[in-house]
N, C-alpha and C positions, 0 to 999 in steps of 0.2 A: 504494500500500500504506500502510495506517495505521501510525503508530509502534508501536502495540500489536501489530499483526500482524507487523511487522518483528522485534520482540523474539522472538516465537515461531518465526519462520523461522530467525533466527540461532541460537537455542537448538537447533533441530533439526539445523542444520549442525554445530554444536559436538558434539552427541551422536554424529552420524555420524563426525566426525573422531576422536572418542575411541574408538569401536568399531574403526575402521580402524587406529588406532594400536595397539590391543590385538592385533589380528591380525598387524600388522607385527612387533611385539615377539616374539610367539610363533613366528614363522617365522624370526626372527633378522635381519630387515631393519631394522637400527638407523638407517641413513641415511634411510630412508623415514619411520620413526617420528619422527626429529628434524625432518624437513620438515613433517610433520603437526603437531608441537608448535608450530612457528613459525606455522603457519596458525591454530592454536587461539588463540595469543596475540592475533593480529589480530582474531579473531572475538570475543574477550572485550572488546577495546576497542570494537568496533562495537556489541556488545550493551549496553555501558555507555552509549554515546551514545544508542542507541535507547531504552533504559530511561529516561533523563533526559527524553526527548521524549514518552514514552508516558504516557497516563493509564490505568493498569491497575486493574481492580477487585480486590477481596479474593479473589474466586474465581480470577482470573488469577494473582495473586501466589501463591496456594496451589498451583496447578498448576505454576507455574514453580519454586517451592520444592521440590516433590516431584521434579520432573525433575532439578533441580540436585543433590539428594541422591543420586539414582541415578547420575548422572555422577560425582560425587565418590567414590562407592563403587567405581566401575569404575576410576577413576584411582588409588585406594588399592591396588586389586588389581594394577594395572600397576606401581606403585611396589614392591610386595612382590615381584612377579615379577622386576623389575630387581635388587632386592637379592639374591635367590636366585641369579640368573644371575651377578652379580658375585662372590658367594662361590664359585660353581662355577669361574669363570674363574681366580680367585685360587688355588684348589686345583690346577687344571690347570697354572698357571704354576709353582707350587711343585714339583709332580711333574716338570715339564719341567726345572727347575733341578737336581733330584736326579739325574735321568737324564743330564743333561749332565755333571755332576760324575763320575758312574760311568763314562761313556763316555770322558772325558778320562783317567781313571786307566788304563783298559784301553789307550787309544791310546798313552799314555806307555810302557807296557810293551812294546808292539810297536815303537815308535819307537826304543827303546834298542838295537835290533839283536839282542837275544837274546829268545827266546821265553820267556814267563813259565813258571816251573815250576808244578807242581800246587799246591804250598803257596801260592805267590803268587796263583794263580787263586782258591783258596779264600778268601784274605785279601780279594780284590777282590769276592768274591761271584759269580764267573763260572763256577764249576764246580758 
């Protein structure tokens, strides 16, 4: 395989890994997405080496540039998706904290040995 051909093959593999990473993120398989990201890092290193050894024409460079722009756009979409997921998880954690606090309040009332009266229930938001 010529060095120029190797650049295109490696770029194709990188594009495929990026698409697989997108699908993994959307199905919530973060472990697999991380593994793919590690493979992508190695692919970038291999592409850089191949690129240094390749004699690419202007047409080749133009094609590569366009494909890289498409991959970068997909990676920006993935990053935005991750940002939104992190916001959602933070909101879920905050809500879980509020629920835990309310549950502890109710539990303390039952643990005291006396059943909370209606006024106490209203105060706790349980009635």
